[in-house]
mmCIF entry with sequence, helices, sheets and N, C-alpha, C, O atoms, coordinates in Angstrom:
data_MODEL
# 
_entry.id   MODEL 
# 
_entity.id                         1 
_entity.type                       polymer 
_entity.pdbx_number_of_molecules   1 
# 
_entity_poly.entity_id                      1 
_entity_poly.type                           'polypeptide(L)' 
_entity_poly.nstd_linkage                   no 
_entity_poly.nstd_monomer                   no 
_entity_poly.pdbx_seq_one_letter_code       VTDSQIRSAVRLVEGGEPAAQVARDLGMSRATFYRRSRALTD 
_entity_poly.pdbx_seq_one_letter_code_can   VTDSQIRSAVRLVEGGEPAAQVARDLGMSRATFYRRSRALTD 
_entity_poly.pdbx_strand_id                 A 
# 
loop_
_entity_poly_seq.entity_id 
_entity_poly_seq.num 
_entity_poly_seq.mon_id 
_entity_poly_seq.hetero 
1 1  VAL n 
1 2  THR n 
1 3  ASP n 
1 4  SER n 
1 5  GLN n 
1 6  ILE n 
1 7  ARG n 
1 8  SER n 
1 9  ALA n 
1 10 VAL n 
1 11 ARG n 
1 12 LEU n 
1 13 VAL n 
1 14 GLU n 
1 15 GLY n 
1 16 GLY n 
1 17 GLU n 
1 18 PRO n 
1 19 ALA n 
1 20 ALA n 
1 21 GLN n 
1 22 VAL n 
1 23 ALA n 
1 24 ARG n 
1 25 ASP n 
1 26 LEU n 
1 27 GLY n 
1 28 MET n 
1 29 SER n 
1 30 ARG n 
1 31 ALA n 
1 32 THR n 
1 33 PHE n 
1 34 TYR n 
1 35 ARG n 
1 36 ARG n 
1 37 SER n 
1 38 ARG n 
1 39 ALA n 
1 40 LEU n 
1 41 THR n 
1 42 ASP n 
# 
_struct_asym.id          A 
_struct_asym.entity_id   1 
# 
loop_
_struct_conf.conf_type_id 
_struct_conf.id 
_struct_conf.pdbx_PDB_helix_id 
_struct_conf.beg_label_comp_id 
_struct_conf.beg_label_asym_id 
_struct_conf.beg_label_seq_id 
_struct_conf.pdbx_beg_PDB_ins_code 
_struct_conf.end_label_comp_id 
_struct_conf.end_label_asym_id 
_struct_conf.end_label_seq_id 
_struct_conf.pdbx_end_PDB_ins_code 
_struct_conf.beg_auth_comp_id 
_struct_conf.beg_auth_asym_id 
_struct_conf.beg_auth_seq_id 
_struct_conf.end_auth_comp_id 
_struct_conf.end_auth_asym_id 
_struct_conf.end_auth_seq_id 
_struct_conf.pdbx_PDB_helix_class 
_struct_conf.details 
_struct_conf.pdbx_PDB_helix_length 
HELX_P HELX_P1 AA1 ASP A 3  ? GLU A 14 ? ASP A 3  GLU A 14 1 ? 12 
HELX_P HELX_P2 AA2 ALA A 19 ? LEU A 26 ? ALA A 19 LEU A 26 1 ? 8  
HELX_P HELX_P3 AA3 ARG A 30 ? THR A 41 ? ARG A 30 THR A 41 1 ? 12 
# 
_struct_conf_type.id          HELX_P 
_struct_conf_type.criteria    ? 
_struct_conf_type.reference   ? 
# 
loop_
_atom_site.group_PDB 
_atom_site.id 
_atom_site.type_symbol 
_atom_site.label_atom_id 
_atom_site.label_alt_id 
_atom_site.label_comp_id 
_atom_site.label_asym_id 
_atom_site.label_entity_id 
_atom_site.label_seq_id 
_atom_site.pdbx_PDB_ins_code 
_atom_site.Cartn_x 
_atom_site.Cartn_y 
_atom_site.Cartn_z 
_atom_site.occupancy 
_atom_site.B_iso_or_equiv 
_atom_site.pdbx_formal_charge 
_atom_site.auth_seq_id 
_atom_site.auth_comp_id 
_atom_site.auth_asym_id 
_atom_site.auth_atom_id 
_atom_site.pdbx_PDB_model_num 
ATOM 1   N N  . VAL A 1 1  ? -8.349  -4.530 -5.482  1.00 0.00 ? 1  VAL A N  1 
ATOM 2   C CA . VAL A 1 1  ? -7.499  -4.771 -4.323  1.00 0.00 ? 1  VAL A CA 1 
ATOM 3   C C  . VAL A 1 1  ? -8.340  -4.537 -3.072  1.00 0.00 ? 1  VAL A C  1 
ATOM 4   O O  . VAL A 1 1  ? -9.033  -3.526 -2.957  1.00 0.00 ? 1  VAL A O  1 
ATOM 5   N N  . THR A 1 2  ? -8.273  -5.469 -2.153  1.00 0.00 ? 2  THR A N  1 
ATOM 6   C CA . THR A 1 2  ? -9.089  -5.368 -0.944  1.00 0.00 ? 2  THR A CA 1 
ATOM 7   C C  . THR A 1 2  ? -8.401  -4.514 0.117   1.00 0.00 ? 2  THR A C  1 
ATOM 8   O O  . THR A 1 2  ? -7.195  -4.274 0.060   1.00 0.00 ? 2  THR A O  1 
ATOM 9   N N  . ASP A 1 3  ? -9.200  -4.061 1.090   1.00 0.00 ? 3  ASP A N  1 
ATOM 10  C CA . ASP A 1 3  ? -8.650  -3.305 2.212   1.00 0.00 ? 3  ASP A CA 1 
ATOM 11  C C  . ASP A 1 3  ? -7.618  -4.134 2.966   1.00 0.00 ? 3  ASP A C  1 
ATOM 12  O O  . ASP A 1 3  ? -6.607  -3.608 3.429   1.00 0.00 ? 3  ASP A O  1 
ATOM 13  N N  . SER A 1 4  ? -7.877  -5.419 3.085   1.00 0.00 ? 4  SER A N  1 
ATOM 14  C CA . SER A 1 4  ? -6.944  -6.310 3.769   1.00 0.00 ? 4  SER A CA 1 
ATOM 15  C C  . SER A 1 4  ? -5.589  -6.350 3.060   1.00 0.00 ? 4  SER A C  1 
ATOM 16  O O  . SER A 1 4  ? -4.543  -6.359 3.708   1.00 0.00 ? 4  SER A O  1 
ATOM 17  N N  . GLN A 1 5  ? -5.616  -6.374 1.734   1.00 0.00 ? 5  GLN A N  1 
ATOM 18  C CA . GLN A 1 5  ? -4.362  -6.369 0.970   1.00 0.00 ? 5  GLN A CA 1 
ATOM 19  C C  . GLN A 1 5  ? -3.611  -5.055 1.179   1.00 0.00 ? 5  GLN A C  1 
ATOM 20  O O  . GLN A 1 5  ? -2.385  -5.048 1.283   1.00 0.00 ? 5  GLN A O  1 
ATOM 21  N N  . ILE A 1 6  ? -4.344  -3.949 1.239   1.00 0.00 ? 6  ILE A N  1 
ATOM 22  C CA . ILE A 1 6  ? -3.711  -2.649 1.473   1.00 0.00 ? 6  ILE A CA 1 
ATOM 23  C C  . ILE A 1 6  ? -3.061  -2.630 2.851   1.00 0.00 ? 6  ILE A C  1 
ATOM 24  O O  . ILE A 1 6  ? -1.932  -2.165 3.005   1.00 0.00 ? 6  ILE A O  1 
ATOM 25  N N  . ARG A 1 7  ? -3.780  -3.138 3.854   1.00 0.00 ? 7  ARG A N  1 
ATOM 26  C CA . ARG A 1 7  ? -3.217  -3.161 5.216   1.00 0.00 ? 7  ARG A CA 1 
ATOM 27  C C  . ARG A 1 7  ? -1.942  -4.001 5.271   1.00 0.00 ? 7  ARG A C  1 
ATOM 28  O O  . ARG A 1 7  ? -0.966  -3.611 5.912   1.00 0.00 ? 7  ARG A O  1 
ATOM 29  N N  . SER A 1 8  ? -1.950  -5.136 4.610   1.00 0.00 ? 8  SER A N  1 
ATOM 30  C CA . SER A 1 8  ? -0.757  -5.987 4.566   1.00 0.00 ? 8  SER A CA 1 
ATOM 31  C C  . SER A 1 8  ? 0.390   -5.267 3.872   1.00 0.00 ? 8  SER A C  1 
ATOM 32  O O  . SER A 1 8  ? 1.539   -5.350 4.305   1.00 0.00 ? 8  SER A O  1 
ATOM 33  N N  . ALA A 1 9  ? 0.073   -4.565 2.801   1.00 0.00 ? 9  ALA A N  1 
ATOM 34  C CA . ALA A 1 9  ? 1.095   -3.825 2.064   1.00 0.00 ? 9  ALA A CA 1 
ATOM 35  C C  . ALA A 1 9  ? 1.672   -2.702 2.911   1.00 0.00 ? 9  ALA A C  1 
ATOM 36  O O  . ALA A 1 9  ? 2.875   -2.443 2.861   1.00 0.00 ? 9  ALA A O  1 
ATOM 37  N N  . VAL A 1 10 ? 0.826   -2.031 3.691   1.00 0.00 ? 10 VAL A N  1 
ATOM 38  C CA . VAL A 1 10 ? 1.307   -0.967 4.580   1.00 0.00 ? 10 VAL A CA 1 
ATOM 39  C C  . VAL A 1 10 ? 2.319   -1.548 5.563   1.00 0.00 ? 10 VAL A C  1 
ATOM 40  O O  . VAL A 1 10 ? 3.343   -0.925 5.843   1.00 0.00 ? 10 VAL A O  1 
ATOM 41  N N  . ARG A 1 11 ? 2.036   -2.734 6.086   1.00 0.00 ? 11 ARG A N  1 
ATOM 42  C CA . ARG A 1 11 ? 2.984   -3.372 7.013   1.00 0.00 ? 11 ARG A CA 1 
ATOM 43  C C  . ARG A 1 11 ? 4.315   -3.658 6.325   1.00 0.00 ? 11 ARG A C  1 
ATOM 44  O O  . ARG A 1 11 ? 5.373   -3.510 6.937   1.00 0.00 ? 11 ARG A O  1 
ATOM 45  N N  . LEU A 1 12 ? 4.271   -4.066 5.062   1.00 0.00 ? 12 LEU A N  1 
ATOM 46  C CA . LEU A 1 12 ? 5.514   -4.299 4.316   1.00 0.00 ? 12 LEU A CA 1 
ATOM 47  C C  . LEU A 1 12 ? 6.319   -3.006 4.186   1.00 0.00 ? 12 LEU A C  1 
ATOM 48  O O  . LEU A 1 12 ? 7.534   -3.001 4.386   1.00 0.00 ? 12 LEU A O  1 
ATOM 49  N N  . VAL A 1 13 ? 5.638   -1.920 3.853   1.00 0.00 ? 13 VAL A N  1 
ATOM 50  C CA . VAL A 1 13 ? 6.323   -0.632 3.698   1.00 0.00 ? 13 VAL A CA 1 
ATOM 51  C C  . VAL A 1 13 ? 6.908   -0.189 5.036   1.00 0.00 ? 13 VAL A C  1 
ATOM 52  O O  . VAL A 1 13 ? 8.038   0.297  5.092   1.00 0.00 ? 13 VAL A O  1 
ATOM 53  N N  . GLU A 1 14 ? 6.143   -0.356 6.109   1.00 0.00 ? 14 GLU A N  1 
ATOM 54  C CA . GLU A 1 14 ? 6.654   0.000  7.437   1.00 0.00 ? 14 GLU A CA 1 
ATOM 55  C C  . GLU A 1 14 ? 7.859   -0.855 7.801   1.00 0.00 ? 14 GLU A C  1 
ATOM 56  O O  . GLU A 1 14 ? 8.712   -0.429 8.580   1.00 0.00 ? 14 GLU A O  1 
ATOM 57  N N  . GLY A 1 15 ? 7.934   -2.051 7.244   1.00 0.00 ? 15 GLY A N  1 
ATOM 58  C CA . GLY A 1 15 ? 9.052   -2.946 7.494   1.00 0.00 ? 15 GLY A CA 1 
ATOM 59  C C  . GLY A 1 15 ? 10.266  -2.683 6.618   1.00 0.00 ? 15 GLY A C  1 
ATOM 60  O O  . GLY A 1 15 ? 11.293  -3.347 6.758   1.00 0.00 ? 15 GLY A O  1 
ATOM 61  N N  . GLY A 1 16 ? 10.151  -1.712 5.712   1.00 0.00 ? 16 GLY A N  1 
ATOM 62  C CA . GLY A 1 16 ? 11.309  -1.336 4.921   1.00 0.00 ? 16 GLY A CA 1 
ATOM 63  C C  . GLY A 1 16 ? 11.213  -1.578 3.424   1.00 0.00 ? 16 GLY A C  1 
ATOM 64  O O  . GLY A 1 16 ? 12.113  -1.191 2.678   1.00 0.00 ? 16 GLY A O  1 
ATOM 65  N N  . GLU A 1 17 ? 10.141  -2.211 2.973   1.00 0.00 ? 17 GLU A N  1 
ATOM 66  C CA . GLU A 1 17 ? 9.982   -2.420 1.526   1.00 0.00 ? 17 GLU A CA 1 
ATOM 67  C C  . GLU A 1 17 ? 9.709   -1.081 0.841   1.00 0.00 ? 17 GLU A C  1 
ATOM 68  O O  . GLU A 1 17 ? 9.010   -0.238 1.403   1.00 0.00 ? 17 GLU A O  1 
ATOM 69  N N  . PRO A 1 18 ? 10.242  -0.874 -0.349  1.00 0.00 ? 18 PRO A N  1 
ATOM 70  C CA . PRO A 1 18 ? 9.961   0.369  -1.082  1.00 0.00 ? 18 PRO A CA 1 
ATOM 71  C C  . PRO A 1 18 ? 8.477   0.458  -1.451  1.00 0.00 ? 18 PRO A C  1 
ATOM 72  O O  . PRO A 1 18 ? 7.910   -0.493 -1.988  1.00 0.00 ? 18 PRO A O  1 
ATOM 73  N N  . ALA A 1 19 ? 7.860   1.591  -1.163  1.00 0.00 ? 19 ALA A N  1 
ATOM 74  C CA . ALA A 1 19 ? 6.433   1.771  -1.437  1.00 0.00 ? 19 ALA A CA 1 
ATOM 75  C C  . ALA A 1 19 ? 6.121   1.588  -2.915  1.00 0.00 ? 19 ALA A C  1 
ATOM 76  O O  . ALA A 1 19 ? 5.084   1.025  -3.266  1.00 0.00 ? 19 ALA A O  1 
ATOM 77  N N  . ALA A 1 20 ? 7.008   2.057  -3.778  1.00 0.00 ? 20 ALA A N  1 
ATOM 78  C CA . ALA A 1 20 ? 6.765   1.933  -5.217  1.00 0.00 ? 20 ALA A CA 1 
ATOM 79  C C  . ALA A 1 20 ? 6.693   0.462  -5.626  1.00 0.00 ? 20 ALA A C  1 
ATOM 80  O O  . ALA A 1 20 ? 5.855   0.086  -6.445  1.00 0.00 ? 20 ALA A O  1 
ATOM 81  N N  . GLN A 1 21 ? 7.566   -0.366 -5.061  1.00 0.00 ? 21 GLN A N  1 
ATOM 82  C CA . GLN A 1 21 ? 7.566   -1.795 -5.392  1.00 0.00 ? 21 GLN A CA 1 
ATOM 83  C C  . GLN A 1 21 ? 6.308   -2.476 -4.863  1.00 0.00 ? 21 GLN A C  1 
ATOM 84  O O  . GLN A 1 21 ? 5.689   -3.277 -5.564  1.00 0.00 ? 21 GLN A O  1 
ATOM 85  N N  . VAL A 1 22 ? 5.935   -2.161 -3.640  1.00 0.00 ? 22 VAL A N  1 
ATOM 86  C CA . VAL A 1 22 ? 4.734   -2.761 -3.052  1.00 0.00 ? 22 VAL A CA 1 
ATOM 87  C C  . VAL A 1 22 ? 3.505   -2.379 -3.873  1.00 0.00 ? 22 VAL A C  1 
ATOM 88  O O  . VAL A 1 22 ? 2.662   -3.227 -4.167  1.00 0.00 ? 22 VAL A O  1 
ATOM 89  N N  . ALA A 1 23 ? 3.405   -1.107 -4.240  1.00 0.00 ? 23 ALA A N  1 
ATOM 90  C CA . ALA A 1 23 ? 2.274   -0.647 -5.053  1.00 0.00 ? 23 ALA A CA 1 
ATOM 91  C C  . ALA A 1 23 ? 2.253   -1.359 -6.400  1.00 0.00 ? 23 ALA A C  1 
ATOM 92  O O  . ALA A 1 23 ? 1.193   -1.776 -6.867  1.00 0.00 ? 23 ALA A O  1 
ATOM 93  N N  . ARG A 1 24 ? 3.417   -1.500 -7.025  1.00 0.00 ? 24 ARG A N  1 
ATOM 94  C CA . ARG A 1 24 ? 3.509   -2.174 -8.317  1.00 0.00 ? 24 ARG A CA 1 
ATOM 95  C C  . ARG A 1 24 ? 3.048   -3.628 -8.192  1.00 0.00 ? 24 ARG A C  1 
ATOM 96  O O  . ARG A 1 24 ? 2.353   -4.140 -9.069  1.00 0.00 ? 24 ARG A O  1 
ATOM 97  N N  . ASP A 1 25 ? 3.439   -4.287 -7.101  1.00 0.00 ? 25 ASP A N  1 
ATOM 98  C CA . ASP A 1 25 ? 3.019   -5.675 -6.888  1.00 0.00 ? 25 ASP A CA 1 
ATOM 99  C C  . ASP A 1 25 ? 1.500   -5.790 -6.772  1.00 0.00 ? 25 ASP A C  1 
ATOM 100 O O  . ASP A 1 25 ? 0.920   -6.814 -7.131  1.00 0.00 ? 25 ASP A O  1 
ATOM 101 N N  . LEU A 1 26 ? 0.862   -4.736 -6.269  1.00 0.00 ? 26 LEU A N  1 
ATOM 102 C CA . LEU A 1 26 ? -0.597  -4.717 -6.151  1.00 0.00 ? 26 LEU A CA 1 
ATOM 103 C C  . LEU A 1 26 ? -1.273  -4.265 -7.446  1.00 0.00 ? 26 LEU A C  1 
ATOM 104 O O  . LEU A 1 26 ? -2.496  -4.333 -7.571  1.00 0.00 ? 26 LEU A O  1 
ATOM 105 N N  . GLY A 1 27 ? -0.479  -3.809 -8.398  1.00 0.00 ? 27 GLY A N  1 
ATOM 106 C CA . GLY A 1 27 ? -1.038  -3.368 -9.668  1.00 0.00 ? 27 GLY A CA 1 
ATOM 107 C C  . GLY A 1 27 ? -1.593  -1.963 -9.639  1.00 0.00 ? 27 GLY A C  1 
ATOM 108 O O  . GLY A 1 27 ? -2.536  -1.647 -10.365 1.00 0.00 ? 27 GLY A O  1 
ATOM 109 N N  . MET A 1 28 ? -1.012  -1.109 -8.798  1.00 0.00 ? 28 MET A N  1 
ATOM 110 C CA . MET A 1 28 ? -1.473  0.276  -8.712  1.00 0.00 ? 28 MET A CA 1 
ATOM 111 C C  . MET A 1 28 ? -0.282  1.208  -8.614  1.00 0.00 ? 28 MET A C  1 
ATOM 112 O O  . MET A 1 28 ? 0.846   0.771  -8.382  1.00 0.00 ? 28 MET A O  1 
ATOM 113 N N  . SER A 1 29 ? -0.537  2.486  -8.791  1.00 0.00 ? 29 SER A N  1 
ATOM 114 C CA . SER A 1 29 ? 0.534   3.468  -8.668  1.00 0.00 ? 29 SER A CA 1 
ATOM 115 C C  . SER A 1 29 ? 0.831   3.720  -7.193  1.00 0.00 ? 29 SER A C  1 
ATOM 116 O O  . SER A 1 29 ? 0.027   3.406  -6.315  1.00 0.00 ? 29 SER A O  1 
ATOM 117 N N  . ARG A 1 30 ? 2.003   4.292  -6.946  1.00 0.00 ? 30 ARG A N  1 
ATOM 118 C CA . ARG A 1 30 ? 2.379   4.638  -5.577  1.00 0.00 ? 30 ARG A CA 1 
ATOM 119 C C  . ARG A 1 30 ? 1.389   5.639  -4.989  1.00 0.00 ? 30 ARG A C  1 
ATOM 120 O O  . ARG A 1 30 ? 1.021   5.541  -3.818  1.00 0.00 ? 30 ARG A O  1 
ATOM 121 N N  . ALA A 1 31 ? 0.960   6.603  -5.806  1.00 0.00 ? 31 ALA A N  1 
ATOM 122 C CA . ALA A 1 31 ? 0.008   7.617  -5.330  1.00 0.00 ? 31 ALA A CA 1 
ATOM 123 C C  . ALA A 1 31 ? -1.316  6.972  -4.916  1.00 0.00 ? 31 ALA A C  1 
ATOM 124 O O  . ALA A 1 31 ? -1.886  7.324  -3.883  1.00 0.00 ? 31 ALA A O  1 
ATOM 125 N N  . THR A 1 32 ? -1.796  6.038  -5.717  1.00 0.00 ? 32 THR A N  1 
ATOM 126 C CA . THR A 1 32 ? -3.043  5.347  -5.382  1.00 0.00 ? 32 THR A CA 1 
ATOM 127 C C  . THR A 1 32 ? -2.867  4.531  -4.114  1.00 0.00 ? 32 THR A C  1 
ATOM 128 O O  . THR A 1 32 ? -3.757  4.499  -3.264  1.00 0.00 ? 32 THR A O  1 
ATOM 129 N N  . PHE A 1 33 ? -1.725  3.872  -3.983  1.00 0.00 ? 33 PHE A N  1 
ATOM 130 C CA . PHE A 1 33 ? -1.453  3.098  -2.772  1.00 0.00 ? 33 PHE A CA 1 
ATOM 131 C C  . PHE A 1 33 ? -1.493  3.990  -1.539  1.00 0.00 ? 33 PHE A C  1 
ATOM 132 O O  . PHE A 1 33 ? -2.133  3.645  -0.546  1.00 0.00 ? 33 PHE A O  1 
ATOM 133 N N  . TYR A 1 34 ? -0.811  5.138  -1.593  1.00 0.00 ? 34 TYR A N  1 
ATOM 134 C CA . TYR A 1 34 ? -0.813  6.051  -0.452  1.00 0.00 ? 34 TYR A CA 1 
ATOM 135 C C  . TYR A 1 34 ? -2.214  6.571  -0.161  1.00 0.00 ? 34 TYR A C  1 
ATOM 136 O O  . TYR A 1 34 ? -2.605  6.680  1.002   1.00 0.00 ? 34 TYR A O  1 
ATOM 137 N N  . ARG A 1 35 ? -2.973  6.893  -1.208  1.00 0.00 ? 35 ARG A N  1 
ATOM 138 C CA . ARG A 1 35 ? -4.334  7.402  -1.021  1.00 0.00 ? 35 ARG A CA 1 
ATOM 139 C C  . ARG A 1 35 ? -5.210  6.351  -0.345  1.00 0.00 ? 35 ARG A C  1 
ATOM 140 O O  . ARG A 1 35 ? -5.950  6.663  0.587   1.00 0.00 ? 35 ARG A O  1 
ATOM 141 N N  . ARG A 1 36 ? -5.125  5.104  -0.814  1.00 0.00 ? 36 ARG A N  1 
ATOM 142 C CA . ARG A 1 36 ? -5.925  4.025  -0.216  1.00 0.00 ? 36 ARG A CA 1 
ATOM 143 C C  . ARG A 1 36 ? -5.492  3.743  1.219   1.00 0.00 ? 36 ARG A C  1 
ATOM 144 O O  . ARG A 1 36 ? -6.336  3.530  2.090   1.00 0.00 ? 36 ARG A O  1 
ATOM 145 N N  . SER A 1 37 ? -4.176  3.739  1.473   1.00 0.00 ? 37 SER A N  1 
ATOM 146 C CA . SER A 1 37 ? -3.712  3.439  2.828   1.00 0.00 ? 37 SER A CA 1 
ATOM 147 C C  . SER A 1 37 ? -4.093  4.556  3.790   1.00 0.00 ? 37 SER A C  1 
ATOM 148 O O  . SER A 1 37 ? -4.435  4.293  4.943   1.00 0.00 ? 37 SER A O  1 
ATOM 149 N N  . ARG A 1 38 ? -4.037  5.793  3.327   1.00 0.00 ? 38 ARG A N  1 
ATOM 150 C CA . ARG A 1 38 ? -4.425  6.925  4.174   1.00 0.00 ? 38 ARG A CA 1 
ATOM 151 C C  . ARG A 1 38 ? -5.919  6.854  4.493   1.00 0.00 ? 38 ARG A C  1 
ATOM 152 O O  . ARG A 1 38 ? -6.325  7.161  5.614   1.00 0.00 ? 38 ARG A O  1 
ATOM 153 N N  . ALA A 1 39 ? -6.727  6.459  3.533   1.00 0.00 ? 39 ALA A N  1 
ATOM 154 C CA . ALA A 1 39 ? -8.172  6.344  3.748   1.00 0.00 ? 39 ALA A CA 1 
ATOM 155 C C  . ALA A 1 39 ? -8.487  5.291  4.816   1.00 0.00 ? 39 ALA A C  1 
ATOM 156 O O  . ALA A 1 39 ? -9.471  5.424  5.544   1.00 0.00 ? 39 ALA A O  1 
ATOM 157 N N  . LEU A 1 40 ? -7.667  4.257  4.912   1.00 0.00 ? 40 LEU A N  1 
ATOM 158 C CA . LEU A 1 40 ? -7.899  3.203  5.898   1.00 0.00 ? 40 LEU A CA 1 
ATOM 159 C C  . LEU A 1 40 ? -7.474  3.609  7.302   1.00 0.00 ? 40 LEU A C  1 
ATOM 160 O O  . LEU A 1 40 ? -7.983  3.063  8.281   1.00 0.00 ? 40 LEU A O  1 
ATOM 161 N N  . THR A 1 41 ? -6.559  4.549  7.416   1.00 0.00 ? 41 THR A N  1 
ATOM 162 C CA . THR A 1 41 ? -6.050  4.918  8.737   1.00 0.00 ? 41 THR A CA 1 
ATOM 163 C C  . THR A 1 41 ? -6.721  6.159  9.308   1.00 0.00 ? 41 THR A C  1 
ATOM 164 O O  . THR A 1 41 ? -6.494  6.503  10.468  1.00 0.00 ? 41 THR A O  1 
ATOM 165 N N  . ASP A 1 42 ? -7.539  6.831  8.515   1.00 0.00 ? 42 ASP A N  1 
ATOM 166 C CA . ASP A 1 42 ? -8.241  8.033  9.014   1.00 0.00 ? 42 ASP A CA 1 
ATOM 167 C C  . ASP A 1 42 ? -9.479  7.678  9.807   1.00 0.00 ? 42 ASP A C  1 
ATOM 168 O O  . ASP A 1 42 ? -10.176 8.568  10.293  1.00 0.00 ? 42 ASP A O  1 
# 
């Protein structure tokens, strides 16, 4: 999964999509999604 895909997914979550569903669509766990998104915003 690319950084660009993570950024797009973060926008979906900020827009109200459930994080678990967005992470599943990317093929990763919610924890991994949060870890990757946090790494991009630090």
